[in-house]
C-alpha positions as CSV (number, residue, x, y, z in Angstrom):
1,M,82.1,54.8,192.0
2,I,79.2,52.5,191.5
3,K,76.3,54.6,192.7
4,Y,72.5,51.6,193.1
5,I,69.5,54.4,193.2
6,A,66.8,51.5,195.1
7,K,63.4,50.2,194.0
8,S,60.8,52.6,195.1
9,A,57.3,53.6,195.2
10,F,56.2,54.3,191.2
11,V,53.7,56.9,190.2
12,A,51.1,54.8,187.9
13,A,49.7,57.5,186.0
14,L,52.4,58.4,183.3
15,L,51.4,62.2,182.4
16,F,53.7,62.7,179.1
17,C,53.4,64.4,176.1
18,A,52.4,63.0,172.9
19,P,55.5,61.2,171.5
20,L,57.0,63.0,168.8
21,Y,59.4,60.1,167.4
22,S,57.2,57.9,165.9
23,A,59.0,57.2,162.5
24,A,61.6,56.3,164.6
25,I,59.6,53.7,165.9
26,L,60.1,50.0,164.9
27,P,57.3,48.2,166.2
28,I,58.7,44.4,167.1
29,E,56.9,41.4,166.2
30,H,55.6,39.3,169.1
31,H,54.6,35.5,169.1
32,N,53.5,35.3,172.3
33,S,50.5,37.4,174.2
34,E,51.7,35.6,177.1
35,E,55.4,37.5,177.1
36,L,53.9,41.5,176.5
37,N,54.6,41.7,180.2
38,Y,56.1,45.2,180.0
39,A,52.9,46.7,181.1
40,V,53.6,45.5,184.3
41,I,58.0,45.7,184.0
42,K,58.8,49.4,184.2
43,T,62.2,50.0,182.5
44,G,64.6,52.5,184.0
45,A,63.5,55.3,181.9
46,D,59.6,54.9,183.3
47,N,61.7,54.8,186.9
48,Y,61.6,58.9,186.2
49,E,60.7,59.7,189.8
50,K,64.4,58.7,190.4
51,Y,66.7,60.5,188.1
52,L,64.9,63.8,186.8
53,P,66.0,65.4,190.5
54,L,69.7,64.5,189.2
55,L,69.5,66.1,186.1
56,K,67.8,69.5,186.9
57,D,69.9,72.1,186.3
58,K,72.5,69.9,184.4
59,K,73.7,70.2,180.9
60,V,72.6,66.8,179.7
61,G,74.3,63.9,177.1
62,I,72.6,61.1,175.9
63,V,73.4,57.4,174.2
64,T,70.6,56.5,172.7
65,N,68.7,55.2,169.2
66,Q,64.7,53.8,168.5
67,T,64.9,51.3,172.1
68,G,65.2,54.1,174.4
69,I,61.3,55.3,174.8
70,L,59.2,54.6,178.0
71,S,56.2,51.9,178.4
72,N,53.8,54.3,176.7
73,K,56.4,55.1,173.3
74,T,57.1,58.0,174.3
75,H,61.4,58.5,173.2
76,V,63.2,59.3,176.3
77,V,64.8,61.9,174.0
78,D,61.5,63.9,173.7
79,F,60.2,63.1,177.4
80,L,63.6,65.0,178.9
81,L,63.0,68.3,176.9
82,E,59.3,68.7,177.8
83,K,60.5,67.9,181.6
84,K,63.0,71.0,180.3
85,I,66.0,69.0,180.7
86,A,69.0,70.7,179.3
87,I,70.0,67.8,176.4
88,Q,73.0,69.0,174.8
89,T,73.7,66.1,172.5
90,I,73.1,62.8,171.6
91,F,75.1,60.5,170.9
92,A,74.1,57.1,168.5
93,P,75.3,53.3,168.5
94,E,75.7,50.9,165.7
95,H,72.5,51.4,163.9
96,G,71.8,55.4,164.2
97,F,70.1,57.0,166.2
98,R,66.8,55.6,164.6
99,G,67.9,52.6,164.1
100,T,67.4,51.9,160.5
101,A,71.1,51.3,159.4
102,D,72.3,48.3,158.4
103,A,75.0,46.3,160.4
104,G,78.2,47.4,160.0
105,E,77.0,50.8,157.8
106,H,79.0,53.8,158.5
107,I,77.4,55.9,160.2
108,V,77.7,59.7,160.0
109,D,77.2,63.0,162.8
110,G,74.9,64.9,162.0
111,K,71.5,67.1,162.9
112,D,68.3,65.3,164.9
113,P,65.1,67.3,162.5
114,K,62.2,66.5,165.2
115,T,64.5,68.8,167.9
116,G,67.4,70.0,165.8
117,L,69.7,68.1,168.7
118,P,73.3,67.7,167.4
119,I,73.7,63.8,166.7
120,I,77.2,62.0,167.3
121,S,78.1,59.3,165.7
122,L,79.7,56.5,168.0
123,Y,79.9,53.4,165.1
124,G,83.2,53.5,163.3
125,D,86.1,55.7,163.8
126,N,84.5,57.4,166.4
127,K,83.6,54.8,168.7
128,K,84.5,56.3,172.1
129,P,83.0,60.6,173.0
130,K,86.3,62.7,172.1
131,P,87.2,65.0,175.2
132,A,85.5,68.0,172.9
133,Q,82.5,66.3,172.3
134,L,82.0,66.3,175.9
135,S,82.7,69.9,176.9
136,G,80.0,71.5,178.3
137,I,78.2,68.5,179.5
138,D,77.7,67.8,183.2
139,V,76.8,64.9,183.2
140,M,75.8,61.8,180.7
141,I,72.9,59.5,180.1
142,F,72.9,55.9,178.5
143,D,70.1,54.3,177.5
144,L,70.0,51.3,175.1
145,Q,68.0,48.1,175.0
146,D,70.2,45.2,174.9
147,V,69.6,41.4,174.2
148,G,72.5,40.1,176.0
149,A,74.7,38.6,173.8
150,R,78.3,39.5,174.1
151,F,78.8,40.2,170.5
152,Y,75.7,42.6,170.5
153,T,78.1,46.0,169.8
154,Y,75.5,47.9,172.2
155,I,77.4,47.2,175.3
156,S,80.6,47.8,173.4
157,S,79.4,51.0,172.7
158,L,78.8,51.4,176.9
159,H,82.6,50.2,177.6
160,Y,83.6,53.5,175.7
161,V,81.1,55.5,176.9
162,M,82.0,54.7,180.7
163,E,85.8,55.2,180.0
164,A,85.2,58.5,178.4
165,C,82.8,59.2,181.1
166,A,85.7,58.5,183.5
167,E,89.1,60.4,181.9
168,N,86.8,63.4,181.5
169,N,84.9,62.8,185.2
170,V,81.5,63.3,183.8
171,P,79.1,61.6,186.3
172,L,77.1,59.0,184.1
173,I,73.5,57.5,184.3
174,V,72.3,54.4,183.1
175,F,68.6,53.7,182.3
176,D,68.3,49.9,182.4
177,R,66.3,48.1,181.0
178,P,65.3,44.0,181.5
179,N,67.4,41.5,179.3
180,P,65.2,39.3,176.6
181,N,67.4,36.8,177.3
182,G,68.1,37.6,181.3
183,S,68.4,33.8,182.3
184,I,70.7,32.9,180.3
185,V,74.6,32.5,181.0
186,D,76.5,30.3,178.5
187,G,79.1,29.7,175.6
188,P,82.2,30.1,176.2
189,L,84.6,33.3,177.7
190,L,85.9,35.6,175.3
191,E,90.4,34.9,175.7
192,K,91.8,38.1,175.8
193,E,93.7,38.4,172.5
194,F,90.6,37.6,170.4
195,T,89.6,41.1,172.2
196,S,87.2,43.8,169.5
197,F,84.5,45.2,169.2
198,V,82.4,42.6,169.1
199,G,83.9,41.0,172.1
200,M,86.0,43.8,174.7
201,H,85.2,41.6,177.5
202,P,86.2,38.3,179.6
203,I,82.4,36.9,179.9
204,P,80.5,34.4,178.0
205,L,78.2,34.5,174.8
206,L,75.4,34.7,176.9
207,H,76.4,36.6,179.9
208,G,72.6,36.6,181.7
209,M,72.8,40.6,183.2
210,T,70.8,43.7,182.8
211,I,73.1,46.7,181.0
212,G,72.4,48.2,184.5
213,E,74.1,45.2,186.3
214,Y,76.6,44.8,183.3
215,A,77.7,48.1,183.5
216,Q,78.3,47.5,187.4
217,M,80.6,44.8,186.7
218,V,82.6,46.8,183.7
219,N,83.6,49.6,186.1
220,G,84.0,47.0,189.2
221,E,86.1,44.5,188.0
222,K,88.2,47.4,186.5
223,W,87.8,46.7,182.6
224,L,88.1,50.3,181.8
225,K,91.4,51.8,180.1
226,D,94.1,51.7,183.0
227,G,91.4,50.1,185.5
228,A,89.6,53.6,185.3
229,Q,86.3,53.5,187.2
230,C,83.7,56.1,186.7
231,K,81.2,57.8,188.4
232,L,78.2,55.6,188.0
233,T,74.5,55.8,188.7
234,V,71.8,52.5,187.4
235,I,68.4,53.9,187.6
236,P,66.7,50.4,188.2
237,C,63.5,48.6,186.1
238,I,60.5,48.5,188.9
239,D,59.5,44.7,189.2
240,Y,61.6,42.6,187.1
241,N,63.3,39.7,187.9
242,R,65.7,38.0,185.1
243,T,63.1,35.1,184.9
244,M,60.6,36.9,184.1
245,P,59.9,36.3,179.8
246,Y,60.2,40.4,178.5
247,S,59.1,41.1,174.9
248,L,60.8,44.4,173.5
249,L,58.4,47.1,172.9
250,V,60.7,48.0,169.2
251,K,63.0,46.2,167.2
252,P,66.5,46.8,169.1
253,S,68.1,46.6,165.7
254,P,66.8,46.3,162.0
255,N,67.3,42.0,161.5
256,L,65.5,41.1,164.9
257,P,62.2,41.6,163.9
258,N,60.6,39.9,166.7
259,D,61.3,37.9,170.2
260,Q,62.4,34.1,167.8
261,S,64.8,36.3,166.2
262,I,66.1,37.8,169.7
263,N,66.2,34.5,171.6
264,L,67.7,32.9,168.6
265,Y,70.0,35.5,167.8
266,A,73.5,34.6,170.1
267,S,73.3,30.9,168.5
268,L,72.7,32.0,165.1
269,C,75.2,34.6,164.7
270,L,78.0,32.4,165.1
271,F,77.1,31.6,161.3
272,E,77.9,35.3,160.8
273,G,81.6,33.8,160.9
274,T,81.1,31.4,158.0
275,N,79.3,31.0,154.5
276,V,76.1,30.6,156.1
277,S,73.0,33.5,155.5
278,M,71.1,33.6,158.7
279,G,68.1,35.2,156.9
280,R,69.4,38.9,156.0
281,G,68.0,39.8,153.1
282,T,64.2,37.4,153.9
283,E,61.7,38.5,156.6
284,K,63.0,35.9,158.6
285,Q,65.9,37.1,159.7
286,F,67.5,35.4,162.7
287,Q,64.8,32.7,162.7
288,I,66.6,31.2,159.6
289,Y,69.5,29.5,158.1
290,G,70.8,28.1,154.7
291,S,73.5,28.5,151.7
292,P,73.9,27.8,148.2
293,Y,76.7,25.1,150.0
294,L,74.3,23.3,151.8
295,S,72.6,20.0,150.4
296,K,69.3,20.7,149.4
297,T,66.3,20.1,151.8
298,N,62.7,21.3,151.9
299,F,63.2,24.3,152.7
300,S,65.0,26.8,150.9
301,F,65.3,31.1,150.7
302,T,66.9,33.4,148.0
303,P,67.4,37.1,149.9
304,K,67.5,40.0,148.4
305,P,67.5,43.5,149.3
306,N,65.3,44.5,152.1
307,F,65.4,47.0,155.1
308,G,68.1,46.1,157.2
309,A,70.2,44.6,154.2
310,K,71.0,46.7,151.2
311,D,73.1,44.1,150.1
312,P,72.8,40.6,151.5
313,L,74.7,37.8,151.1
314,Y,73.7,35.6,148.5
315,N,71.6,38.1,147.1
316,G,69.9,36.7,144.3
317,K,70.5,33.3,144.8
318,E,68.9,30.2,146.5
319,C,70.0,28.9,150.0
320,F,69.4,25.7,151.0
321,G,68.7,24.9,155.4
322,E,66.9,25.5,158.1
323,D,63.7,27.5,159.6
324,L,63.7,27.6,163.2
325,T,60.7,30.3,163.1
326,A,58.7,28.0,165.3
327,Y,61.3,26.4,167.1
328,P,60.9,26.3,171.0
329,K,62.5,28.7,173.6
330,L,66.2,28.5,173.7
331,K,67.4,28.0,177.4
332,Q,70.7,27.5,176.3
333,L,73.5,28.5,173.8
334,E,72.9,25.9,171.1
335,L,75.7,24.1,168.4
336,K,74.1,21.5,167.3
337,W,72.3,24.1,163.7
338,L,76.2,24.9,163.2
339,I,77.3,21.7,163.6
340,K,75.2,20.4,161.0
341,A,75.6,23.1,159.3
342,Y,79.7,22.0,159.3
343,Q,78.7,18.5,157.9
344,N,76.3,19.1,155.3
345,T,78.5,21.6,153.6
346,S,79.9,20.8,150.3
347,D,83.8,22.2,151.2
348,K,84.5,22.3,154.8
349,T,87.7,24.5,153.8
350,K,85.6,27.4,152.8
351,F,83.1,27.2,155.7
352,F,84.5,29.5,158.4
353,N,86.4,33.4,157.6
354,A,88.7,35.1,160.2
355,F,85.6,36.6,161.6
356,F,84.7,33.0,163.5
357,T,87.4,33.6,165.9
358,K,86.3,37.4,166.9
359,L,82.5,36.4,167.1
360,A,83.5,33.0,169.5
361,G,86.0,35.0,171.2
362,T,88.3,31.4,170.9
363,K,89.7,29.2,168.4
364,K,88.9,26.8,170.6
365,L,85.4,26.0,169.1
366,Q,86.3,26.2,164.8
367,Q,89.4,23.2,165.8
368,Q,86.9,21.7,168.3
369,I,83.9,21.7,165.6
370,E,86.9,21.0,162.7
371,S,88.1,18.0,164.8
372,G,84.3,16.3,165.1
373,V,84.0,16.4,169.0
374,S,80.7,17.0,170.4
375,E,78.7,19.3,171.6
376,K,77.9,18.2,174.7
377,E,81.7,17.9,175.0
378,I,81.8,20.8,173.7
379,R,79.9,22.1,176.4
380,K,82.0,20.8,179.2
381,T,84.9,22.8,178.2
382,W,83.1,26.0,179.0
383,Q,81.7,24.5,182.7
384,K,84.4,25.7,184.7
385,D,84.6,28.9,183.2
386,L,80.9,30.0,183.4
387,E,80.9,28.9,187.3
388,T,84.1,31.3,187.9
389,F,82.4,34.0,185.4
390,K,78.9,33.2,187.3
391,K,80.0,33.6,190.5
392,M,81.9,37.1,189.8
393,R,78.7,38.6,188.8
394,T,77.0,37.9,191.8
395,K,78.2,41.0,193.2
396,Y,76.6,43.4,190.2
397,L,73.5,41.7,190.3
398,I,70.3,44.1,190.6
399,Y,67.3,41.3,190.2
400,K,66.6,37.7,191.3
């Protein structure tokens, strides 16, 4: 069952309390001041007139992290508590409630020192809320900032939360947020046999949907276990369309520090399935790439432990590659850097690892690159699937 709450007039004055979560906010660097339009666009969290009545006198669980903030940077948990909403439990995805954990780092349950609320990790062994963890909860909220890539695990957490809510008859409210890569639909579709936490549904690498639209697709296509559907309500963004550039207020995760890294993320994250570094352990994560096994170039970097990378790949070793910090904004998934690195690596038999197929969602991409197929020809092999996906997703789109 899907319930979509339509846009209505938004109260301009935000009479919120001062944020308690300032320590959790990780400022994002903005390269283009013209894209700072979050003052115009209001996220679902800002559209509080629509959801506060749904939460009145209810016991509430919330899935969120440091990205769950309103336009004045008040954290959504803080705002809801100020409005006397009875939050029972915070559920945290990969990187934790504060968003400070390394990718893949084990996150343990705990208690938020600011509010005393219990925090349950949805990363590691407990990706799906257990019935006991939902006991006593009348409604769940999901408020996470996605970046539009299939392997960014917040949409995988969304799947499991939806599934748990469906099985335990708990309504789910998704606070929608713009997709910073909102107009890009590109890349190979996931093949069912390669389903994993970094790819759970038959979608392209870049899906071009907001997280609210995506939730509607998961529900409508019956992708949850046994074809279950949850009672879903999406609180939409206001004054947003998917062609609008959107800069995030905070880092969505430790290694996506700015607009450029978010735009390059899907293209460079494929290097996670190779022996090439994407700049973890530097200040230019997902804006550079290189390894000790690539041909020497004028550009090099040496990864060292830092925030978000306690033990980066090639720690202390000089890596040669390319600096993309000033590269023009991408409007598609780019394979040229991956192909170039493969062609220039000293030992091609050690370039790819087993994780690459999970990220790509297919064996074909690695086989095509190893066989010397051009990027243009590789892209042609995606087109039929992409057109089918685009037609299917039209049923679930909220924004133009």
